[in-house]
N, C-alpha and C positions, 0 to 999 in steps of 0.2 A: 768517027771521033776517036781520038787516042784514048786508051784505057788509063784511068787514074785509080789510085788506091781505093777510093770509095765506090767506084763503079764495078770493081772486080766481083764482089759477092753478088751483085745484082745480075750481071751478065752470066755468071756461073749458074745461078738459080734458074734463069730463063733458058739456059742451054741444057738443063738437067732432064727435061721432059716430065717434070712433076705435074700432078693434077692441079696444084696451086704453087707457082713459083715463089709467092710471098710466104707461104707456109714453109717452103724449103729454106728460105732465108732465115725465117724465125727459128726453125728447128736447129739449124747450124749455129746460130747465134746463142741459143739456149744451151746447146751441148758445149760450146766453147766456154760459156760462162761457168758451167758446172766444172769443167776441166780447170779453168782458172782458179776457181774457189778451192779445189782439192789439190792444186799444185802448191808451190812454195809461197804463194800469196797469203795463205792462212797464217803465216808467221809474221807478216808485216803489221806493225802497230796501227797504221791508219785504216787498213782493211778490217782488222779485228775490232776497231772502235766502231766502224759502221755496222758490222754484223752484230755486235753486242747490242747496238741500239735498235736496229731494224728487224733482226731475225730473218726467218724465211717462211714463205707461204707453204701450205700443205703439199702441193705438187712438187715444188722444188726441194722441200725437205725429203720427200720420198726419193727423188733423184739423187740427192746427196747421200742418203742412207744406204744405197746399194753400191756406192763407189768402194774401191779397194782401200782407200786411204782412211782406215778406221781411226788411226791416231790423230790425223788432222781434224776429222769430224769431232772427236772427243774433246780436243782442245778448243775448237770453235764453240761447242755446246757448253763447255765448262764456264768459259768467260761470259757467254751469253746468259747463262743461268745466274751467275753472280750479279750481273747488271739487272736482270729481271727482279731478283730478290731485293736489291737495293731500292729499285723504284717502287716495288710493291710495299715495302716497309714504310714509305713516305705517306701512305694512306692510313696507317695505323692510328687509332684513337679518334678518327673522324666519325661524326654522327650522320646517319641517313634516316630518312622519314618513310613510313609506309604509305600505301595508297589510302586515300580517304573517300568518302562518298561523293565529295564535290569535285575532286580533281585527281589526276594522276600525279604520283610523286615526281619530283625532279630527279633526274638520273644521277646516280652517285658518280663521283670522280673515278672511283675504282672501276665501275662498269664501263665508263667511257674509255679509260686507259686500256682495259682488256680488249675492247673493240678495235682500238687503234693498233694494238699489237698484232692482232690477227690480220689486219689489212696491210701491214707493211712487210716488205721482203727485199732483201739486199739484191738478190739476183733479178727480180722483176724490175727494180729501179735501174740496175746496170743495163738490162736489155732495152728498156723503154727508150732511152736517149738514142742509142745506136739504131734501133729498129725504125724510129721516126726518121732518121736520116736516110735509111734505105728506101722508105716510101717516097721521100722527097726526090731521091736519086732516080727512081723509076719514072716519075713524071718529068724530071729534068731531061733524062735521056729520050723519053718519048717526044718531048718538045723539040730537042736540039739535034738528035741523032737519027737520020733516016734508016740506018741499018738496024738500030735497036727497035725502031718502030715496026719494021718488018718482023723482027723476032717476037715482039709483043703480039702482033696480029696473028702469028702462027702458033702461039702457045696453046695449052689445053684449058685456058681459063683459070678461074680462081674460086676459092671457097667463098661462102656468103659474107663472112666477116671482112675478109680482105678486099673483096670486090667493093664493099661499101667504103672502106678506107680509101681505095684508089679513086672512087668517084668523088668523095669529099675533097681529096687533095687536088684532083683535076679542076674542080671549081675554083680553087685558090690560085692555080698556076697558069692554066691554059686560056687562050683567047676564045671568044665565043664559037668561031667556026671550028677550031681544033677540038674544043670541048665537046661539041655536038658529035663529031666523028669519034672521039675517044669514048664517049658515053655509049654510042650505038655499037661500036666495036667490042667494048667490054661486055655489054649485055648479050650480044650475039655469041661471043666466045662462051659465056656462061651457059646459055640455053642449048647451044649446039653440042657442047660437051656433056651436059646433063643427059641429052638424048643418047649420046655415045655410051655413057656409063649405064644408062637404063637398058640399052640393048645388050651390053656385056652381062648385066645382072640377069636379064631374061635367059641368056644362054647358060649362065652359071646354074640357074634353077632347073633348066631343061636337062642338064647333065645328070641330074638326080633321077630322071625318068629312064627306066630300063631301055626304052627305045633308042636313047642317045648314048648308051653306055660306052660304045666303041667309037663314038664320034670325037673329033679333036676338040680340045678345050678352047681353041681360038685365043682370044685375048681376055678370057673370063676368069682365069685362075685366081687373080688377085683383085677381082672386081669389087669385093666387099671392102678391102683395105682402101682402094682408091675412092670408093663412094664415101667412106667415112671421112677422108680428107676433104672431099668436095662439100659435104654437108656440114661438117663440124670442125674443119680445120685441124684435124689430128692426123699426123703422119705415123702410121703403125710400122715400126721397124722389126 
């Protein structure tokens, strides 16, 4: 099947040799979103309007905070704080009730607003739509492209979270016969590669035994980092 724009990131991830190609797609998308946020986009009114309203989750604020564009981040935060202050002042003068013996108090509008603010993130929202299309593309290629299917079947499997996503999406897209094959292939990839990683971790720990001090590391030097990807979907750079 000829490559189209939306298939390129998927094929690149499956060609990368990553412990979870879907994690590789997500990480690139996340890094690209951070770069976008810290590029000229922060000066655009429509982008600033969205960031003022949504803010950023803790992980993405940490990523933004270590970028070199300190002026850009300061401008983003300044207008975001102005919007937060404006919204917070709208709750001024409202009365709230304490807990009684008979029932819990109704949550205050202020507390509900605070919770919503901590749950929203401009970068998460930006990633979510594109990442969903990536998952759709994986299943579309598996269904339609025999060459990609071979690539899928020879990959190193997936982390737990993304394996679940792929199985869920497979149930929506694939026919019964293809779904059964897809399900078993995905599960086999996961369990077989767990064993490979467990063997690498075994050798990694053996290398701390003086008897193996001069033995080669084989494939175990980065076993911990790869195992973290497989179990928790974290790519350690």
